[in-house]
C-alpha positions in Angstrom: 81.0 89.0 109.8 80.5 88.9 113.2 77.2 88.4 115.7 76.5 90.7 118.4 74.5 90.4 121.7 71.3 91.3 120.2 71.9 88.2 117.6 72.0 91.1 114.5 74.9 90.4 112.3 77.4 93.3 111.4 80.4 93.6 109.6 83.2 95.7 111.0 84.4 98.1 108.9 87.2 97.0 106.3 86.8 93.1 108.1 89.4 94.7 110.9 91.5 97.3 112.1 92.3 100.5 110.7 95.8 101.8 111.0 96.9 105.4 111.2 96.5 106.4 108.2 93.0 105.2 108.0 92.7 107.2 111.7 94.0 110.3 109.7 91.8 110.1 106.7 88.6 110.0 109.4 89.5 112.3 111.9 91.3 116.5 110.9 93.5 116.2 113.9 97.2 115.9 113.4 100.3 115.8 115.4 100.0 116.8 119.3 96.5 116.5 118.8 96.0 113.1 117.1 95.3 110.7 120.1 94.1 108.3 118.4 97.1 105.9 117.4 94.5 102.6 115.7 91.6 100.9 115.7 91.5 97.8 117.2 87.7 97.1 116.6 84.7 99.3 114.4 81.4 97.6 114.3 79.4 100.1 112.4 76.4 102.2 114.0 77.4 100.4 117.1 80.7 100.8 118.6 84.8 101.2 118.7 87.9 100.1 120.6 90.7 102.4 119.1 94.1 102.6 121.1 96.5 105.4 122.4 100.1 105.0 122.6 100.9 107.4 126.0 104.2 107.8 125.5 106.5 110.2 127.6 107.5 111.9 124.7 103.4 113.7 124.1 104.4 117.7 124.7 102.1 118.1 127.8 104.3 115.5 130.4 106.8 118.4 130.0 104.8 120.3 132.7 101.8 117.8 133.9 103.7 116.8 136.2 107.3 117.2 136.2 108.8 114.4 138.2 105.1 112.6 138.3 104.3 112.8 134.4 100.4 112.1 134.4 98.1 112.2 131.2 95.5 115.2 131.9 92.2 114.4 132.5 90.9 116.6 129.6 92.9 115.1 126.6 91.7 111.6 127.9 88.5 112.9 127.1 89.4 114.6 123.7 91.0 110.7 123.1 87.4 109.1 124.0 85.7 111.9 121.7 88.0 111.4 118.8 88.0 107.7 118.8 83.9 108.7 118.7 84.7 110.8 115.8 86.2 108.0 113.3 83.3 105.3 114.7 80.6 108.4 113.8 82.7 109.6 110.7 82.8 105.7 109.2 79.7 104.8 110.5 77.6 107.9 108.5 80.3 107.5 105.3 81.5 110.8 105.6 85.2 109.9 105.7 86.6 112.2 102.8 83.6 114.7 102.9 85.6 117.5 105.5 83.1 117.1 107.7 83.7 117.3 111.6 82.6 116.5 114.7 82.3 118.8 117.4 81.7 118.6 121.3 77.9 119.9 122.4 77.8 118.2 125.7 80.4 116.0 128.3 78.1 114.7 130.7 78.9 112.3 134.7 83.0 112.4 133.6 84.4 110.3 136.2 88.8 110.2 136.5 89.1 107.2 138.3 93.1 106.1 137.6 96.1 108.5 136.6 97.5 107.1 133.5 100.8 107.7 133.0 103.4 107.3 130.1 104.3 103.7 128.8 101.0 102.2 129.3 97.8 101.7 126.1 95.1 102.9 126.6 92.0 101.5 125.5 89.4 103.7 124.4 85.9 101.8 124.1 83.0 104.3 122.5 79.4 103.2 121.7 76.7 105.3 120.5 73.8 105.7 123.0 71.5 107.8 120.2 72.3 108.3 116.5 70.7 110.9 114.2 72.0 112.8 111.2 73.5 115.5 112.4 73.5 114.5 116.3 74.9 111.9 118.3 75.1 111.0 121.7 78.3 108.5 123.1 79.4 106.5 126.3 83.7 105.9 126.8 85.5 104.3 128.8 89.5 105.0 128.6 91.0 101.2 129.9 93.9 100.8 131.9 94.6 96.7 131.6 90.7 96.1 133.1 90.6 98.8 135.0 88.8 101.7 133.9 90.7 105.2 134.1 88.4 107.5 132.6 84.5 107.3 131.5 81.6 109.9 130.7 79.0 110.3 128.3 79.1 112.8 125.6 77.2 114.5 122.8 78.4 115.5 119.0 77.4 117.1 116.8 78.5 116.5 112.6 78.9 119.8 110.7 80.6 121.4 107.8 84.2 123.0 108.7 84.6 126.7 108.9 84.6 129.1 106.1 88.3 129.6 105.4 
């Protein structure tokens, strides 16, 4: 158990980090769209810190850009959203339910540093508002101690489309 800044006590899920198997249990995404490699910290109903290992082997680097590979900003935002999806699914007890987390809006996106191959992108996301079906988040993608990307976004918890 850990004490938060507000003085309340919270329990990280599973007592610590989530490996890729737990991430894949929480998210429907698979290669090449799974952009969360592990979770380092998860405080239910509050925040998550996840990692995306950015590798030159990523398919998008073949064309973005030849000679100057940079991770597309939209994929950085998607990585933040996937981290938020893990936070929401775990906090709401929906792991294994098949429910999906869909974007509703993305606000105030700022790209501050290019994300190049060979880095660990630290995805920090916190709840701003949480309801049973709609959640609002603030996210930052960090390189070292510097912000690469930041935004706020809203997502909806929904049933998957009928087959």
